[in-house]
PDB file of N, CA, C and O in Angstrom:
ATOM      1  N   MET A   1      97.838  82.707  77.396  1.00  0.00           N
ATOM      2  CA  MET A   1      96.818  83.133  78.355  1.00  0.00           C
ATOM      3  C   MET A   1      96.474  81.959  79.257  1.00  0.00           C
ATOM      4  O   MET A   1      96.504  80.804  78.832  1.00  0.00           O
ATOM      5  N   THR A   2      96.153  82.260  80.487  1.00  0.00           N
ATOM      6  CA  THR A   2      95.826  81.228  81.455  1.00  0.00           C
ATOM      7  C   THR A   2      94.430  80.683  81.205  1.00  0.00           C
ATOM      8  O   THR A   2      93.504  81.437  80.903  1.00  0.00           O
ATOM      9  N   ASP A   3      94.285  79.377  81.332  1.00  0.00           N
ATOM     10  CA  ASP A   3      93.008  78.709  81.155  1.00  0.00           C
ATOM     11  C   ASP A   3      92.042  79.152  82.248  1.00  0.00           C
ATOM     12  O   ASP A   3      92.415  79.208  83.420  1.00  0.00           O
ATOM     13  N   LYS A   4      90.791  79.471  81.869  1.00  0.00           N
ATOM     14  CA  LYS A   4      89.801  79.932  82.847  1.00  0.00           C
ATOM     15  C   LYS A   4      89.533  78.902  83.937  1.00  0.00           C
ATOM     16  O   LYS A   4      89.198  79.275  85.062  1.00  0.00           O
ATOM     17  N   GLU A   5      89.669  77.639  83.635  1.00  0.00           N
ATOM     18  CA  GLU A   5      89.430  76.598  84.620  1.00  0.00           C
ATOM     19  C   GLU A   5      90.515  76.585  85.692  1.00  0.00           C
ATOM     20  O   GLU A   5      90.324  75.988  86.751  1.00  0.00           O
ATOM     21  N   GLU A   6      91.645  77.231  85.437  1.00  0.00           N
ATOM     22  CA  GLU A   6      92.754  77.229  86.386  1.00  0.00           C
ATOM     23  C   GLU A   6      92.888  78.559  87.125  1.00  0.00           C
ATOM     24  O   GLU A   6      93.861  78.759  87.853  1.00  0.00           O
ATOM     25  N   THR A   7      91.935  79.468  86.954  1.00  0.00           N
ATOM     26  CA  THR A   7      92.006  80.765  87.615  1.00  0.00           C
ATOM     27  C   THR A   7      90.727  81.051  88.385  1.00  0.00           C
ATOM     28  O   THR A   7      89.702  80.402  88.174  1.00  0.00           O
ATOM     29  N   ALA A   8      90.799  82.027  89.278  1.00  0.00           N
ATOM     30  CA  ALA A   8      89.634  82.452  90.045  1.00  0.00           C
ATOM     31  C   ALA A   8      89.696  83.959  90.221  1.00  0.00           C
ATOM     32  O   ALA A   8      90.775  84.551  90.204  1.00  0.00           O
ATOM     33  N   VAL A   9      88.538  84.575  90.389  1.00  0.00           N
ATOM     34  CA  VAL A   9      88.446  86.004  90.634  1.00  0.00           C
ATOM     35  C   VAL A   9      88.174  86.208  92.116  1.00  0.00           C
ATOM     36  O   VAL A   9      87.291  85.573  92.691  1.00  0.00           O
ATOM     37  N   ILE A  10      88.943  87.101  92.726  1.00  0.00           N
ATOM     38  CA  ILE A  10      88.770  87.424  94.138  1.00  0.00           C
ATOM     39  C   ILE A  10      88.534  88.922  94.247  1.00  0.00           C
ATOM     40  O   ILE A  10      89.307  89.718  93.713  1.00  0.00           O
ATOM     41  N   LYS A  11      87.479  89.302  94.930  1.00  0.00           N
ATOM     42  CA  LYS A  11      87.201  90.719  95.161  1.00  0.00           C
ATOM     43  C   LYS A  11      87.426  91.009  96.632  1.00  0.00           C
ATOM     44  O   LYS A  11      86.984  90.250  97.495  1.00  0.00           O
ATOM     45  N   VAL A  12      88.113  92.108  96.921  1.00  0.00           N
ATOM     46  CA  VAL A  12      88.411  92.454  98.306  1.00  0.00           C
ATOM     47  C   VAL A  12      87.971  93.884  98.602  1.00  0.00           C
ATOM     48  O   VAL A  12      87.902  94.733  97.713  1.00  0.00           O
ATOM     49  N   THR A  13      87.682  94.120  99.859  1.00  0.00           N
ATOM     50  CA  THR A  13      87.386  95.462 100.341  1.00  0.00           C
ATOM     51  C   THR A  13      88.488  95.823 101.327  1.00  0.00           C
ATOM     52  O   THR A  13      88.761  95.082 102.271  1.00  0.00           O
ATOM     53  N   VAL A  14      89.117  96.975 101.094  1.00  0.00           N
ATOM     54  CA  VAL A  14      90.206  97.413 101.962  1.00  0.00           C
ATOM     55  C   VAL A  14      89.911  98.824 102.465  1.00  0.00           C
ATOM     56  O   VAL A  14      89.180  99.576 101.818  1.00  0.00           O
ATOM     57  N   PRO A  15      90.471  99.179 103.602  1.00  0.00           N
ATOM     58  CA  PRO A  15      90.316 100.549 104.094  1.00  0.00           C
ATOM     59  C   PRO A  15      90.876 101.555 103.081  1.00  0.00           C
ATOM     60  O   PRO A  15      91.820 101.250 102.352  1.00  0.00           O
ATOM     61  N   LYS A  16      90.291 102.746 103.041  1.00  0.00           N
ATOM     62  CA  LYS A  16      90.724 103.753 102.070  1.00  0.00           C
ATOM     63  C   LYS A  16      92.199 104.101 102.201  1.00  0.00           C
ATOM     64  O   LYS A  16      92.874 104.331 101.198  1.00  0.00           O
ATOM     65  N   ARG A  17      92.704 104.142 103.431  1.00  0.00           N
ATOM     66  CA  ARG A  17      94.127 104.477 103.624  1.00  0.00           C
ATOM     67  C   ARG A  17      95.028 103.438 102.972  1.00  0.00           C
ATOM     68  O   ARG A  17      96.034 103.783 102.353  1.00  0.00           O
ATOM     69  N   LEU A  18      94.666 102.164 103.110  1.00  0.00           N
ATOM     70  CA  LEU A  18      95.441 101.099 102.470  1.00  0.00           C
ATOM     71  C   LEU A  18      95.313 101.191 100.954  1.00  0.00           C
ATOM     72  O   LEU A  18      96.296 101.006 100.236  1.00  0.00           O
ATOM     73  N   HIS A  19      94.125 101.471 100.470  1.00  0.00           N
ATOM     74  CA  HIS A  19      93.903 101.620  99.029  1.00  0.00           C
ATOM     75  C   HIS A  19      94.767 102.746  98.464  1.00  0.00           C
ATOM     76  O   HIS A  19      95.360 102.606  97.394  1.00  0.00           O
ATOM     77  N   GLU A  20      94.835 103.857  99.186  1.00  0.00           N
ATOM     78  CA  GLU A  20      95.651 104.986  98.723  1.00  0.00           C
ATOM     79  C   GLU A  20      97.127 104.602  98.655  1.00  0.00           C
ATOM     80  O   GLU A  20      97.821 104.969  97.707  1.00  0.00           O
ATOM     81  N   LYS A  21      97.603 103.871  99.646  1.00  0.00           N
ATOM     82  CA  LYS A  21      99.000 103.433  99.646  1.00  0.00           C
ATOM     83  C   LYS A  21      99.267 102.460  98.500  1.00  0.00           C
ATOM     84  O   LYS A  21     100.273 102.569  97.800  1.00  0.00           O
ATOM     85  N   LEU A  22      98.353 101.509  98.319  1.00  0.00           N
ATOM     86  CA  LEU A  22      98.509 100.549  97.214  1.00  0.00           C
ATOM     87  C   LEU A  22      98.465 101.250  95.861  1.00  0.00           C
ATOM     88  O   LEU A  22      99.237 100.922  94.960  1.00  0.00           O
ATOM     89  N   ARG A  23      97.561 102.215  95.723  1.00  0.00           N
ATOM     90  CA  ARG A  23      97.452 102.945  94.454  1.00  0.00           C
ATOM     91  C   ARG A  23      98.738 103.690  94.159  1.00  0.00           C
ATOM     92  O   ARG A  23      99.204 103.702  93.020  1.00  0.00           O
ATOM     93  N   LYS A  24      99.321 104.316  95.180  1.00  0.00           N
ATOM     94  CA  LYS A  24     100.574 105.057  94.993  1.00  0.00           C
ATOM     95  C   LYS A  24     101.694 104.123  94.545  1.00  0.00           C
ATOM     96  O   LYS A  24     102.423 104.430  93.602  1.00  0.00           O
ATOM     97  N   ILE A  25     101.829 102.979  95.225  1.00  0.00           N
ATOM     98  CA  ILE A  25     102.853 102.000  94.851  1.00  0.00           C
ATOM     99  C   ILE A  25     102.600 101.486  93.442  1.00  0.00           C
ATOM    100  O   ILE A  25     103.531 101.333  92.651  1.00  0.00           O
ATOM    101  N   SER A  26     101.339 101.222  93.135  1.00  0.00           N
ATOM    102  CA  SER A  26     100.970 100.727  91.817  1.00  0.00           C
ATOM    103  C   SER A  26     101.348 101.720  90.720  1.00  0.00           C
ATOM    104  O   SER A  26     101.879 101.337  89.679  1.00  0.00           O
ATOM    105  N   GLN A  27     101.073 102.976  90.962  1.00  0.00           N
ATOM    106  CA  GLN A  27     101.406 104.006  89.974  1.00  0.00           C
ATOM    107  C   GLN A  27     102.906 104.163  89.807  1.00  0.00           C
ATOM    108  O   GLN A  27     103.394 104.374  88.696  1.00  0.00           O
ATOM    109  N   GLN A  28     103.643 104.061  90.915  1.00  0.00           N
ATOM    110  CA  GLN A  28     105.099 104.220  90.860  1.00  0.00           C
ATOM    111  C   GLN A  28     105.787 103.054  90.170  1.00  0.00           C
ATOM    112  O   GLN A  28     106.771 103.240  89.453  1.00  0.00           O
ATOM    113  N   THR A  29     105.263 101.842  90.388  1.00  0.00           N
ATOM    114  CA  THR A  29     105.926 100.646  89.861  1.00  0.00           C
ATOM    115  C   THR A  29     105.335 100.148  88.546  1.00  0.00           C
ATOM    116  O   THR A  29     105.994  99.426  87.797  1.00  0.00           O
ATOM    117  N   GLY A  30     104.091 100.535  88.270  1.00  0.00           N
ATOM    118  CA  GLY A  30     103.421 100.029  87.083  1.00  0.00           C
ATOM    119  C   GLY A  30     102.819  98.646  87.284  1.00  0.00           C
ATOM    120  O   GLY A  30     102.356  98.019  86.331  1.00  0.00           O
ATOM    121  N   VAL A  31     102.827  98.168  88.536  1.00  0.00           N
ATOM    122  CA  VAL A  31     102.266  96.855  88.867  1.00  0.00           C
ATOM    123  C   VAL A  31     100.824  97.069  89.344  1.00  0.00           C
ATOM    124  O   VAL A  31     100.597  97.882  90.240  1.00  0.00           O
ATOM    125  N   PRO A  32      99.850  96.364  88.770  1.00  0.00           N
ATOM    126  CA  PRO A  32      98.456  96.520  89.199  1.00  0.00           C
ATOM    127  C   PRO A  32      98.275  96.212  90.684  1.00  0.00           C
ATOM    128  O   PRO A  32      98.978  95.370  91.243  1.00  0.00           O
ATOM    129  N   MET A  33      97.324  96.904  91.314  1.00  0.00           N
ATOM    130  CA  MET A  33      97.073  96.698  92.743  1.00  0.00           C
ATOM    131  C   MET A  33      96.732  95.248  93.057  1.00  0.00           C
ATOM    132  O   MET A  33      97.163  94.724  94.084  1.00  0.00           O
ATOM    133  N   SER A  34      95.976  94.600  92.201  1.00  0.00           N
ATOM    134  CA  SER A  34      95.618  93.200  92.456  1.00  0.00           C
ATOM    135  C   SER A  34      96.859  92.317  92.469  1.00  0.00           C
ATOM    136  O   SER A  34      96.959  91.390  93.273  1.00  0.00           O
ATOM    137  N   THR A  35      97.795  92.603  91.589  1.00  0.00           N
ATOM    138  CA  THR A  35      99.039  91.844  91.551  1.00  0.00           C
ATOM    139  C   THR A  35      99.860  92.092  92.812  1.00  0.00           C
ATOM    140  O   THR A  35     100.473  91.168  93.348  1.00  0.00           O
ATOM    141  N   LEU A  36      99.874  93.333  93.286  1.00  0.00           N
ATOM    142  CA  LEU A  36     100.582  93.643  94.521  1.00  0.00           C
ATOM    143  C   LEU A  36     100.022  92.839  95.692  1.00  0.00           C
ATOM    144  O   LEU A  36     100.781  92.315  96.507  1.00  0.00           O
ATOM    145  N   LEU A  37      98.703  92.741  95.775  1.00  0.00           N
ATOM    146  CA  LEU A  37      98.080  91.983  96.858  1.00  0.00           C
ATOM    147  C   LEU A  37      98.430  90.501  96.769  1.00  0.00           C
ATOM    148  O   LEU A  37      98.715  89.867  97.785  1.00  0.00           O
ATOM    149  N   VAL A  38      98.410  89.955  95.571  1.00  0.00           N
ATOM    150  CA  VAL A  38      98.751  88.536  95.403  1.00  0.00           C
ATOM    151  C   VAL A  38     100.217  88.310  95.751  1.00  0.00           C
ATOM    152  O   VAL A  38     100.552  87.337  96.427  1.00  0.00           O
ATOM    153  N   MET A  39     101.092  89.200  95.295  1.00  0.00           N
ATOM    154  CA  MET A  39     102.523  89.064  95.599  1.00  0.00           C
ATOM    155  C   MET A  39     102.765  89.097  97.106  1.00  0.00           C
ATOM    156  O   MET A  39     103.574  88.327  97.624  1.00  0.00           O
ATOM    157  N   ALA A  40     102.069  89.980  97.806  1.00  0.00           N
ATOM    158  CA  ALA A  40     102.228  90.082  99.255  1.00  0.00           C
ATOM    159  C   ALA A  40     101.756  88.805  99.954  1.00  0.00           C
ATOM    160  O   ALA A  40     102.405  88.325 100.882  1.00  0.00           O
ATOM    161  N   ALA A  41     100.630  88.263  99.507  1.00  0.00           N
ATOM    162  CA  ALA A  41     100.105  87.038 100.115  1.00  0.00           C
ATOM    163  C   ALA A  41     101.045  85.861  99.857  1.00  0.00           C
ATOM    164  O   ALA A  41     101.296  85.061 100.758  1.00  0.00           O
ATOM    165  N   VAL A  42     101.560  85.752  98.649  1.00  0.00           N
ATOM    166  CA  VAL A  42     102.481  84.662  98.315  1.00  0.00           C
ATOM    167  C   VAL A  42     103.739  84.758  99.181  1.00  0.00           C
ATOM    168  O   VAL A  42     104.229  83.750  99.688  1.00  0.00           O
ATOM    169  N   LYS A  43     104.252  85.970  99.343  1.00  0.00           N
ATOM    170  CA  LYS A  43     105.460  86.153 100.153  1.00  0.00           C
ATOM    171  C   LYS A  43     105.179  85.882 101.626  1.00  0.00           C
ATOM    172  O   LYS A  43     105.946  85.173 102.279  1.00  0.00           O
ATOM    173  N   GLU A  44     104.100  86.430 102.153  1.00  0.00           N
ATOM    174  CA  GLU A  44     103.784  86.312 103.582  1.00  0.00           C
ATOM    175  C   GLU A  44     103.540  84.865 103.999  1.00  0.00           C
ATOM    176  O   GLU A  44     103.989  84.439 105.064  1.00  0.00           O
ATOM    177  N   TYR A  45     102.837  84.119 103.171  1.00  0.00           N
ATOM    178  CA  TYR A  45     102.444  82.755 103.538  1.00  0.00           C
ATOM    179  C   TYR A  45     103.206  81.683 102.782  1.00  0.00           C
ATOM    180  O   TYR A  45     102.852  80.506 102.844  1.00  0.00           O
ATOM    181  N   ASN A  46     104.262  82.086 102.062  1.00  0.00           N
ATOM    182  CA  ASN A  46     105.104  81.161 101.320  1.00  0.00           C
ATOM    183  C   ASN A  46     104.254  80.237 100.429  1.00  0.00           C
ATOM    184  O   ASN A  46     104.411  79.016 100.439  1.00  0.00           O
ATOM    185  N   LEU A  47     103.367  80.853  99.674  1.00  0.00           N
ATOM    186  CA  LEU A  47     102.476  80.107  98.779  1.00  0.00           C
ATOM    187  C   LEU A  47     103.168  79.870  97.435  1.00  0.00           C
ATOM    188  O   LEU A  47     103.483  80.813  96.709  1.00  0.00           O
ATOM    189  N   VAL A  48     103.391  78.625  97.129  1.00  0.00           N
ATOM    190  CA  VAL A  48     104.017  78.277  95.864  1.00  0.00           C
ATOM    191  C   VAL A  48     103.158  77.216  95.219  1.00  0.00           C
ATOM    192  O   VAL A  48     102.842  76.200  95.837  1.00  0.00           O
ATOM    193  N   ASP A  49     102.780  77.449  93.980  1.00  0.00           N
ATOM    194  CA  ASP A  49     101.953  76.484  93.252  1.00  0.00           C
ATOM    195  C   ASP A  49     102.849  75.397  92.693  1.00  0.00           C
ATOM    196  O   ASP A  49     103.516  75.589  91.676  1.00  0.00           O
ATOM    197  N   GLU A  50     102.862  74.271  93.355  1.00  0.00           N
ATOM    198  CA  GLU A  50     103.731  73.145  92.964  1.00  0.00           C
ATOM    199  C   GLU A  50     103.370  72.576  91.602  1.00  0.00           C
ATOM    200  O   GLU A  50     104.223  71.978  90.947  1.00  0.00           O
ATOM    201  N   THR A  51     102.117  72.746  91.154  1.00  0.00           N
ATOM    202  CA  THR A  51     101.681  72.154  89.891  1.00  0.00           C
ATOM    203  C   THR A  51     102.282  72.874  88.691  1.00  0.00           C
ATOM    204  O   THR A  51     102.230  72.338  87.584  1.00  0.00           O
ATOM    205  N   GLU A  52     102.848  74.059  88.860  1.00  0.00           N
ATOM    206  CA  GLU A  52     103.426  74.783  87.726  1.00  0.00           C
ATOM    207  C   GLU A  52     104.798  74.261  87.339  1.00  0.00           C
ATOM    208  O   GLU A  52     105.343  74.680  86.319  1.00  0.00           O
ATOM    209  N   ASP A  53     105.362  73.373  88.110  1.00  0.00           N
ATOM    210  CA  ASP A  53     106.659  72.784  87.802  1.00  0.00           C
ATOM    211  C   ASP A  53     106.522  71.592  86.874  1.00  0.00           C
ATOM    212  O   ASP A  53     107.122  70.544  87.115  1.00  0.00           O
ATOM    213  N   LYS A  54     105.745  71.740  85.823  1.00  0.00           N
ATOM    214  CA  LYS A  54     105.465  70.642  84.881  1.00  0.00           C
ATOM    215  C   LYS A  54     106.628  70.421  83.956  1.00  0.00           C
ATOM    216  O   LYS A  54     106.576  69.541  83.097  1.00  0.00           O
TER     217      LYS A  54
END
């Protein structure tokens, strides 16, 4: 499990149409909506946590 000191909680508000699309993808893939949002942000902005290469 990830250490609480190394994680953060982010709450977002999205338009209902986007929520419906995310929910559909989430149900089809089994990937939680929050994970989908993080995956999209990492891909879009090329976010890589360099500290995990320990």
